[in-house]
C-alpha positions in Angstrom: -16.2 8.7 -11.6 -17.3 11.1 -14.2 -17.2 11.0 -17.9 -14.4 9.3 -19.7 -12.9 8.0 -16.4 -12.4 11.4 -14.8 -13.3 11.7 -11.2 -16.1 14.1 -10.2 -14.6 16.3 -7.5 -16.3 18.1 -4.7 -17.0 21.8 -5.2 -14.3 22.9 -2.8 -11.5 21.2 -4.7 -9.9 23.7 -7.0 -7.6 22.7 -9.9 -4.5 23.3 -7.8 -2.4 20.0 -8.1 -2.1 19.7 -4.3 -5.9 20.0 -3.8 -6.5 17.5 -6.6 -4.1 15.0 -5.2 -5.5 15.5 -1.7 -9.1 15.2 -2.9 -8.5 12.1 -5.1 -6.3 10.2 -2.7 -7.2 11.2 0.8 -10.5 13.1 1.2 -13.2 10.7 2.4 -10.9 7.7 2.4 -11.1 5.8 5.7 -7.8 6.1 7.6 -6.7 3.7 10.4 -3.0 4.5 10.7 -2.3 6.2 14.0 0.7 8.2 12.7 -1.4 9.5 9.7 -4.3 10.3 12.0 -1.9 12.2 14.3 -0.6 14.1 11.2 -4.1 15.1 10.2 -4.9 16.2 13.7 -1.9 18.5 13.8 -2.4 19.8 10.2 -6.1 20.5 11.0 -5.0 22.5 14.0 -2.5 24.4 11.9 -5.3 25.2 9.5 -7.6 26.9 12.0 -8.6 30.2 10.5 -6.7 29.6 7.3 -7.4 27.7 4.1 -6.7 24.0 3.8 -4.7 24.8 0.7 -2.3 26.9 2.7 -1.6 23.9 5.0 -1.3 21.5 2.0 1.4 23.8 0.5 3.4 23.6 3.8 2.7 19.9 4.5 6.1 18.6 3.5 7.8 21.3 5.6 5.6 20.3 8.5 6.7 16.7 8.0 10.3 17.7 8.5 9.8 20.4 11.2 7.5 18.2 13.2 9.8 15.2 13.4 7.9 13.0 10.9 4.7 13.6 13.0 6.2 11.3 15.7 4.0 11.9 18.8 6.7 10.7 21.2 9.3 13.2 19.7 6.8 16.0 19.6 5.7 15.4 23.2 9.4 15.9 24.2 9.8 19.3 22.6 11.3 21.9 24.8 11.1 25.7 24.6 14.3 25.8 22.5 12.6 23.5 19.9 9.5 25.6 19.9 11.5 28.8 19.3 13.3 27.1 16.4 9.9 26.2 14.9 8.6 29.7 15.3 11.5 30.9 13.2 10.8 28.3 10.4 9.2 30.0 7.4 8.1 26.6 6.1 5.4 26.3 8.6 2.6 28.5 10.0 4.4 30.4 12.8 1.7 30.9 15.3 2.9 30.3 18.8 -0.4 28.9 20.1 -0.6 26.4 17.2 3.0 25.3 17.6 2.6 24.9 21.3 -0.7 23.0 20.7 1.2 20.4 18.7 3.1 19.4 21.8 0.0 19.5 24.0 -1.8 17.4 21.4 1.1 14.9 21.3 0.9 14.4 25.0 -2.9 14.0 24.9 -2.6 11.6 21.9 -0.2 9.4 23.8 -2.6 9.3 26.8 -5.5 8.3 24.5 -3.4 5.6 22.8 -2.4 4.2 26.2 -6.1 4.0 27.3 -7.6 2.8 24.0 -4.7 0.8 22.6 -4.7 3.0 19.5 -5.9 6.5 18.5 -7.7 4.7 15.7 -9.9 2.8 18.1 -10.7 6.0 20.0 -11.5 8.2 17.0 -13.5 5.6 15.1 -15.6 4.8 18.2 -17.6 8.0 17.5 -19.0 6.4 14.3 -19.3 2.8 15.5 -16.1 1.9 13.6 -17.7 2.5 10.2 -17.7 5.5 7.8 -20.8 7.5 7.5 -21.9 7.6 3.9 -23.8 10.8 2.9 -25.3 11.6 -0.5 -25.4 15.4 -0.6 -26.2 16.8 -4.0 -25.1 20.4 -3.4 -22.4 22.0 -1.2 -25.1 24.1 0.5 -26.7 20.9 1.9 -23.6 19.9 3.8 -23.7 20.8 7.5 -20.7 22.3 9.1 -20.9 19.7 11.9 -22.7 16.5 12.8 -23.8 15.0 16.2 -20.8 12.6 15.8 -18.3 15.4 15.1 -19.7 17.5 17.9 -19.3 14.6 20.4 -15.8 13.9 19.1 -14.8 17.6 19.4 -16.1 17.8 23.0 -14.3 14.6 24.0 -11.0 15.8 22.4 -11.3 19.1 24.2 -12.1 17.3 27.5 -9.0 15.2 27.0 -6.8 18.3 26.6 -6.5 18.5 22.8 -6.1 22.1 21.4 -7.1 23.6 18.0 -9.5 21.0 16.9 -13.2 21.3 16.2 
């Protein structure tokens, strides 16, 4: 917390209310709910090449269009559903990204069957505990870490698309 009870925010967090809410309530907060982890996986995929704020502005639309981020429902999408989504101005209408959501749902279900939960799988890359850094300046923060590199490679090996 900063002065007078105000939170000191990261340099990337603008004063946009969506960014403020995301930063203050979600960023860096350990997450163990499979449905929320799946939501973040899909939203990160939608963000590829765009700003995170663009995705945050469309997040509620995604929640509706993507069946509440239910991996079972998304895994069952057919070409008709994908075409409907590509006509939806409330989401990012990139065919590869929309199709990747279905591919990722299938891979997500395989991982949860193997590891009991996606949470167990994803947290295994950090030994089940958050990594606490103490960067003082944005320029010090690396784009990746050995853990994130391993995770990205393993996700790719397991068939996930649009994740780093």
